[in-house]
C-alpha positions as CSV (number, residue, x, y, z in Angstrom):
1,M,57.4,90.8,43.8
2,K,53.6,90.3,43.3
3,R,51.1,93.0,44.0
4,A,49.8,91.4,47.2
5,E,53.3,91.0,48.5
6,F,54.2,94.6,47.6
7,S,51.0,95.8,49.3
8,F,52.0,93.8,52.4
9,F,55.5,95.3,52.4
10,L,54.1,98.8,52.1
11,R,51.9,98.2,55.1
12,C,54.8,97.0,57.1
13,A,56.9,100.0,56.0
14,F,54.1,102.3,57.1
15,R,53.9,100.7,60.5
16,C,57.7,101.0,60.9
17,F,57.4,104.7,60.0
18,A,54.5,105.1,62.5
19,C,56.6,103.4,65.1
20,A,59.6,105.6,64.4
21,L,57.4,108.7,64.6
22,F,56.1,107.6,67.9
23,F,59.5,107.0,69.4
24,A,60.8,110.2,68.0
25,T,58.0,112.1,69.6
26,F,58.5,110.3,72.8
27,A,62.3,111.1,72.8
28,A,61.6,114.8,72.0
29,S,59.1,115.0,74.9
30,A,61.5,113.4,77.3
31,Q,64.3,115.7,76.1
32,T,62.3,118.8,76.8
33,S,62.6,118.5,80.6
34,M,66.3,117.8,80.1
35,D,66.7,120.9,78.0
36,E,65.4,123.0,80.8
37,K,68.0,121.7,83.1
38,L,70.8,122.0,80.5
39,R,70.1,125.7,80.1
40,S,71.6,126.2,83.5
41,V,74.9,124.5,82.4
42,R,77.3,127.3,81.7
43,F,80.7,128.7,82.5
44,D,80.4,132.4,83.6
45,Q,83.5,134.6,83.4
46,N,83.9,136.1,86.8
47,L,87.2,137.9,85.9
48,D,89.0,139.8,88.6
49,R,86.8,138.2,91.2
50,Q,88.5,137.5,94.5
51,L,87.7,134.1,95.9
52,S,85.8,134.6,99.1
53,R,87.0,133.5,102.5
54,D,84.2,130.9,102.5
55,A,85.5,129.4,99.3
56,L,89.2,129.6,100.4
57,D,88.3,127.9,103.7
58,A,86.3,125.1,102.1
59,Q,87.6,121.7,103.2
60,F,88.9,119.2,100.8
61,F,91.1,116.1,100.7
62,D,94.1,115.8,98.4
63,E,95.2,112.7,96.6
64,N,97.0,111.4,99.7
65,G,93.8,111.8,101.8
66,R,95.3,114.8,103.6
67,A,92.7,117.4,104.7
68,V,93.4,120.7,103.0
69,R,91.8,124.0,102.4
70,L,91.8,125.8,99.1
71,A,93.6,128.7,100.9
72,D,96.6,126.3,101.4
73,F,97.4,126.8,97.7
74,F,97.1,130.6,97.6
75,G,99.0,133.5,99.4
76,K,102.3,135.2,99.5
77,D,105.2,133.5,97.7
78,K,102.7,131.1,96.1
79,K,102.4,130.5,92.3
80,P,99.6,131.0,89.8
81,I,97.1,128.2,89.6
82,V,95.5,126.3,86.8
83,L,92.1,125.1,88.2
84,V,90.4,122.2,86.4
85,P,86.8,121.6,87.5
86,G,85.2,118.3,86.6
87,Y,85.1,114.8,88.1
88,F,87.4,111.8,87.8
89,G,84.8,109.3,86.7
90,C,83.7,111.4,83.8
91,P,83.5,109.1,80.8
92,M,84.3,111.7,78.1
93,L,84.6,115.4,78.6
94,C,87.0,115.6,81.6
95,T,89.4,113.2,80.1
96,A,89.4,115.2,76.9
97,I,90.1,118.4,78.9
98,S,92.9,116.9,80.9
99,N,94.5,115.4,77.7
100,G,94.3,118.8,76.0
101,L,95.8,120.5,79.1
102,I,98.7,118.0,79.3
103,E,99.5,118.4,75.6
104,S,99.6,122.2,76.1
105,L,101.7,121.9,79.2
106,L,104.3,119.8,77.4
107,E,104.7,122.6,74.9
108,L,105.6,125.1,77.7
109,R,109.1,125.7,79.1
110,F,107.3,126.4,82.5
111,D,107.1,123.4,84.8
112,V,104.3,122.3,87.0
113,G,105.5,122.6,90.6
114,R,108.3,125.0,89.9
115,D,106.4,127.7,88.0
116,F,102.7,127.1,88.7
117,T,100.3,124.8,90.4
118,V,97.6,122.6,88.8
119,L,94.5,121.8,90.9
120,H,91.9,119.3,89.7
121,L,88.6,119.9,91.6
122,S,86.1,117.0,91.6
123,I,82.5,118.1,91.7
124,D,81.4,114.6,92.6
125,P,81.1,114.2,96.4
126,R,81.2,110.4,96.0
127,E,84.8,110.5,94.8
128,G,87.7,110.4,97.2
129,P,91.4,110.0,97.5
130,A,91.5,106.6,95.8
131,E,90.1,108.0,92.5
132,A,92.3,111.1,92.9
133,T,95.4,109.0,93.3
134,A,94.7,106.9,90.3
135,K,94.2,110.0,88.1
136,K,97.3,111.7,89.5
137,Q,99.5,108.7,88.7
138,T,98.1,108.6,85.1
139,Y,98.7,112.3,84.4
140,L,102.1,112.5,86.1
141,T,103.3,109.6,84.0
142,R,102.1,111.3,80.8
143,Y,103.6,114.6,81.8
144,G,106.9,113.0,82.8
145,R,108.7,116.0,84.3
146,N,110.5,116.0,87.6
147,G,109.0,118.0,90.5
148,A,105.4,117.9,89.1
149,D,104.2,115.7,92.0
150,A,104.6,118.6,94.5
151,G,102.6,121.0,92.3
152,W,99.8,118.8,90.8
153,H,96.9,118.0,93.1
154,F,93.6,116.3,92.8
155,L,91.0,117.5,95.3
156,T,87.8,115.8,96.5
157,S,85.2,116.5,99.1
158,N,82.2,114.7,100.5
159,D,80.7,118.1,101.3
160,E,78.6,119.0,98.3
161,N,78.1,122.5,99.7
162,A,81.8,123.1,99.8
163,I,82.1,122.0,96.2
164,R,79.2,124.2,95.1
165,R,80.7,127.2,96.9
166,V,83.9,127.1,94.9
167,A,82.2,126.1,91.6
168,D,79.7,129.0,91.9
169,E,82.4,131.6,92.5
170,I,84.4,130.5,89.5
171,G,81.2,130.5,87.4
172,F,81.1,126.7,86.9
173,H,77.4,125.7,86.7
174,Y,76.5,122.0,86.4
175,F,73.9,119.4,87.5
176,Y,73.7,115.7,88.1
177,D,71.7,113.5,85.8
178,A,70.4,110.6,87.8
179,A,69.2,108.7,84.7
180,S,72.7,108.5,83.2
181,K,74.5,108.8,86.5
182,Q,76.7,111.5,85.0
183,Y,77.2,115.2,85.5
184,A,76.3,117.7,82.8
185,H,78.9,120.4,83.0
186,P,80.8,122.9,80.8
187,S,84.3,122.5,79.6
188,G,87.3,124.6,80.4
189,I,89.9,125.7,82.9
190,V,90.5,128.7,85.0
191,I,93.7,130.6,85.7
192,L,94.0,132.2,89.1
193,T,96.5,134.6,90.5
194,P,98.6,133.6,93.6
195,D,96.3,135.6,95.8
196,G,93.2,134.0,94.6
197,K,91.8,136.3,91.9
198,I,90.3,134.9,88.7
199,A,92.6,136.0,85.9
200,R,91.6,134.1,82.8
201,Y,89.3,131.5,81.3
202,F,90.1,128.9,78.6
203,F,87.1,127.1,77.2
204,G,86.9,123.8,75.3
205,V,89.3,120.9,75.4
206,N,92.3,122.4,73.5
207,F,94.3,125.2,75.0
208,E,96.7,127.2,72.8
209,P,100.2,126.9,74.5
210,K,101.2,130.5,73.7
211,Q,98.0,131.9,75.2
212,L,98.3,129.6,78.2
213,R,101.9,130.7,78.8
214,L,100.9,134.4,78.5
215,A,98.0,133.8,81.0
216,L,100.3,132.2,83.5
217,I,102.8,135.1,83.2
218,E,100.1,137.7,83.7
219,A,98.5,135.8,86.6
220,S,101.9,135.6,88.3
221,Q,102.0,139.4,88.1
222,N,98.5,139.6,89.4
223,K,97.2,140.9,86.1
224,I,93.7,140.1,84.8
225,G,93.3,138.9,81.3
226,S,90.6,139.6,78.7
227,P,87.3,137.7,78.5
228,A,87.5,134.6,76.4
229,E,85.3,134.4,73.3
230,R,82.0,132.7,74.2
231,L,82.0,131.3,70.6
232,M,84.9,129.0,71.7
233,L,82.7,127.6,74.5
234,L,80.0,126.8,71.9
235,C,82.5,125.3,69.5
236,F,84.5,123.2,71.8
237,H,82.1,122.7,74.7
238,Y,80.7,119.1,75.0
239,N,77.0,119.9,75.1
240,P,75.2,117.1,77.0
241,V,72.2,117.8,74.7
242,T,74.2,116.3,71.9
243,G,74.9,113.2,73.8
244,K,71.3,112.8,74.8
245,Y,70.0,113.4,71.3
246,S,72.6,111.0,69.9
247,L,71.4,108.4,72.4
248,A,67.8,109.0,71.5
249,I,68.5,108.7,67.8
250,L,70.6,105.6,68.3
251,R,67.8,103.9,70.2
252,L,65.3,105.1,67.5
253,L,67.5,103.6,64.7
254,R,67.7,100.3,66.6
255,V,63.9,100.2,66.9
256,C,63.4,101.1,63.2
257,G,66.1,98.6,62.2
258,A,64.5,95.8,64.2
259,A,61.0,96.7,62.8
260,T,62.4,96.7,59.2
261,V,64.0,93.4,59.7
262,L,60.8,92.0,61.0
263,A,58.9,93.4,58.0
264,I,61.4,91.9,55.6
265,G,61.2,88.6,57.4
266,A,57.4,88.7,57.2
267,V,57.6,89.3,53.4
268,I,60.0,86.4,53.0
269,T,57.8,84.2,55.2
270,V,54.7,84.9,53.2
271,S,56.5,84.4,49.9
272,T,58.0,81.1,51.1
273,R,54.6,79.8,52.3
274,K,53.1,80.6,48.9
275,N,55.9,78.8,47.1
276,K,55.4,75.7,49.4
277,R,51.6,75.4,48.7
278,P,50.6,72.2,47.0
279,R,50.2,72.6,43.3
280,T,46.7,72.3,41.9
281,D,45.9,70.2,38.8
282,E,45.8,73.4,36.8
283,N,49.3,74.3,37.9
284,E,50.6,70.9,37.0
285,K,49.7,71.4,33.4
286,F,52.5,73.9,33.1
């Protein structure tokens, strides 16, 4: 490569770098406001807290469109409950949580419906029985045990206040990101006693079957477990910041890649034009 061509290439590379730096700065600036919101996304451990009457009386719909209250699943002669907060349209985290839960449940000798109840609680007020039914069919098929239909429910509500009331009491803090049309939320499940006390938390997307079994036994006896290690939340929790940063980096790489291709194309174009110039008499001597 001749000196002029090399100089031109360096100028193009510098411009690509400047472009990348600009977009990186822009992405970081845009992320700052998102970071502030994400600080509120957490899963508090409200162990031994009794769900209030307001929470228990909150109105929901089950997967069949039947109006229910949370209180319908608690009380005398009821079973311990595995509560799974999230939303059915979640593109990543909620599916991972549910898959992890099913894998753990399949390791247990306890059966959904006979020994305990599973409640999926949608935090999205736009979701309804149609989405709930589709999810239930999928999970029941994967679980494959008789009797699970009666003890596995998917609850929705068009009343955001009712959803927030329950979420706040179990310590589940989230927010809706209008830009991505997704909810930023923590990952985990909650074990509750038959009378509605919070007995145990499991964070992440994988739940140790032995620990889950012990938690269900203790909850059935109205015993409260120990706090879960918050390190587990950090290790397994899908942090929306990561998703956002990944998206920003991906876009940045695309911009830099396009700029680099243009720069290389420019170098090739210049070189080609030089090669196509008419030869002078002096050149023809060689």
